[in-house]
N, C-alpha and C positions, 0 to 999 in steps of 0.2 A: 447244330446237332454234331456231337463229336463220338467216336469210336474209343472208348475207354476200358483199358484193362486194369483190373483191380486184384492185387494179393492181398490175402486176409479178409476176402470178402464174405467169408461165412461166419466172421466174428460178429461181436456186438456192434462195433462201429461200422463193419463193413456191409452188413445187412441193411443197416439204416440208411446207409450212404448210397447203396445199389438201388435201393427203392426211391430214394429222392432224385438221383440222377435219371432213372427211367421215367419218373414223372414229368421231368423237365424235356423228355423227348431224346436223351443221349441213348446210345446204345453200349450196354455195358457187358463186358466179358470179364467172368470170374475164374481164377484159376484154382483148381481143387486136385487133392490127392486121390480123391475118389468122386469123380465128376459125374453129376447128373444133369439131365436135361440139356441146357445150354452153355454148362461149364467145361472149362478146358483142362486137360491133364497137365499136371506138373509134379515133379518130385525131385527135391532139393539134393537128396543123398545121391541120386542117380545122374544129377545134372541134367534132367530132361525136362522139357516143355513143349507142348503141342505148338508146332509151327502155325497152325491155323489161327491161333490167338494173335498173331502180330500182323495179319493181312489189313491194309488200310488203317493202320493204328495212329490215333492222333495224341493219346494221352495215357501215361500209366501212374496209378495210384498204389504206391507200396505200402500197406498197412500189415503186412505179415510180420509176426515176431513172438516168439515163445514168451509167455506171460512171466512179468518179473514178481509176481505175487508168488512165489514158491521158494523154498529153500534153495539158496545159491550153492549147490555143490561144485566142484570143480568140473564135472562133466556136464552140469547144467549150465554153467556159465559159458561153456563152449557152445551149447545149443543155443543160448540167447545171442551170442555173436553171429552164430552161423545162419540162424532164421531172419536176420537183419542185414547184415553185412554181405555174406556169401550170396544171399538170394538177390540182392541188389546186383551183383557182378554177374550172376546167371541171367538176369533181365537184360543187362547191357550186352552179354555176348549174343544173345539171341536177337537182340535189335540189330546188331552188326551182322549176324547171319543172314537177316532177311531184309537188310538194307533199309530200316526204318529209321525216319527222322521225325520227332516228335515235336509237337506244339509244347508239351510240357510234360516232366516228370516230377511228381509231387509225392514227397516221403512223409511219412511219420517221424517223430523224433521225440525225446522226452525232455520235460523241464528239468529234468535232473543233469542236462547238459552241463549246466554251471557248477555241478557238485552238489552233494547232499550234505547241508549244514544250517545252523539256524543263525541268521543274520537279520538285522533290519534294513540292509541295503536293499534297494529296489532295482532289481536287474533289468536290463533291457537287452537287445539283440547285440549290442557292442559291447557288453560286458565281459565276455570271454568267460573261459574256466576258472573259477576261483576255488575249487578243491578238485583235484585231479583222482577222485576214487573210482570205483569199477563203473559205476553207472555214466558218470561224465565221460570216461573213455569209451565206453559203448556208444554213447550218443555221438560222441566226436567221429569215431569210425563210420557209424550209421550215415552221418551227414556228408563225408568225404566220399562214401560210397554213392551217394545221390548226386553230389558236384562232378562226379566223374562221368555223369551224362550231358555235361554242359556242350559237349562236342558233337552230340546227336540230337540235342532238345534246344528249343528256342528259350525255354523257361526251367530252372530248377527251384522248387520251393519245398522247403522243410517246416512243417508245423511242431514246435517243441510243445508237446502236449502235457498237459497237467492231468491230475486225477478226473476221470470222467465220471459224472454222476448220471445214473439212468436208473428207470424204475426197475427193470428185468435183468440187470446184470452188472459187473462190476463191484466195487467196493460198497457203494451206498445203501443197498439192500441189507448188507452185514452191519453197517453201523446204525441203520435204522433199527434192526433187530434188537441191539444191545439196549438201545433207548426204550423201545418197546417192552422190555422185561423189567424196566426200572433199574439197570445196572450200566447206564450210560455214564462215563467219566472220562476226564483228560487223560492222556496217556504221556508217560514220562513227566518232562517238565511242564507240559501243556502250553509252553511257550512257542513252540515251532509253528511255522506259519503254513497253512493248507492251500495251496495253488488248486484250484478246481476248474471244471468247465462243463456245462451241461451237454449232454449228448446231442441234443438238437441243434446247440450252436456250433458244436464241433463239425458236425456234418454239414451246415450251413458254409461254414468256413472253408470245407474242402470244395464245396460247389463253388464258392466265391472264387477260389484260386483257380479253379478250372475254367471258369468263363471270364476272368478279367484279366487280360494280358499284362496289366501293371503290376500285378502280384507276382514277384521275383525275388528269391532269397529266403531269409529265415525269418520266422515269425513265432512269437510266443501265443499259444493257444490256452489263454487264461481269463478267467472272469475279471470283472473289476474289483468286486468285493474279495478280499483275501483275509480271512479270519486267522487267529491263532487256534491251536487244536482245542485248547479250552473253550473259547468263545464258540466255536462250531458245535462242540458237542452240547453247550449250554443252550444254544438256539435251537439245535434239533430236538433236545429234550422238551423245551417249551413249545415248539410247533406241534408235538404229540400230546403235550399236556401229561408229561411223565416227569418222573424225578432226576434230577441231576445230582449224582453223587459227588460231594466234595473232595474225596480222596483220588488222587492220582492212581492209575494204574503203574506200577514200578517198572522203570526201564529195563531192568535185570531180567524181570519175567519176559518180555518180548525178546531180548537178546537170546535168554536160554532156549526158548521154543523155536525162534526164527532165524538165529543166527545173524550174518550180515544184512540179510534182508530188512531187518528191524530198523535200519536206518532211515529208511524212506517214510516210516512212521513217526520216528521219533526226531527227526530233523527237518527243517525246511525254512527256506527264505522266501521272499516275495519277487514276483516278476510282473513286469508292465506289459500291458496289452496296447500300448498306444500307437505303435508301428502299424498293426493291422486295423486299427480303427481310423488312421490318418488315410487310409486308401478307400474309406467309406464302408466298411465292415460294421454292421450293427448287431449286439448282442440282445436276444430276446430274454436271456436270463444273466444279468449283471450283478446281481445280489443274491444272498441267500435266501432272503424272503420270497424271492420271486420263484427261486429253484425249489424251495421247499414246497411251495403252492402246487407245483406241477408234479411233485415227486411223493409227498407225504400223504399217505392214505391209510 
């Protein structure tokens, strides 16, 4: 049993992870700007966290971060940075203040660490940044903030997370809805790769990282089966017995509506999950067919 502090615990991933950890007997503390029940107060702008959250603490899981699925104005880019990097620095300050030494500091990161581009290269954790765009720089700084815990934590783990598929949140319900309305089609070239992971597998990966001392360093959190955008939309339409439109949605439409954020939809390369699997982690949903079976209804 461990005492675990979670940031972002009220979000899609955080809620599912909290429930899973509690079922396994761990004591979970959730930080919230408006705490209820057993939650603890924190306010990033005021640089305040309830000191009680750090008593006898074993592990911190840092999930907090402003969504990337919103138009990236200059002000919003600053918010995306602060909610990840500055939040990690504040957690470190409070650990030092309360003389906390952790078993593990486990942080979310993004598969966009490598850069947002379309390439057939299969990237692993040794690949490094191959396109230094905004999201890549954000993820690099995010992981540096996590690595800064190495002097007060036995392990630092970063999970470079792909698009998360879940029934009740994230991008999947929106994609499913377009198909259900018979307007499902590829976007842009349709050749961009779509890294993804099922919510259940991602939650299990965090638990795996908490409970296994050999998990240390950076890991790609992606499923085995990585389709192109066109392949994905076609298979999703087939799974719902709906039409797949042969005409792609033009890239310029998304660029006009979404600005720079459109890059995460229009570009994509492939990432390998061999490193986490080499430590014994098993995916329940390694293929689209398996994922669709649990998500499509």
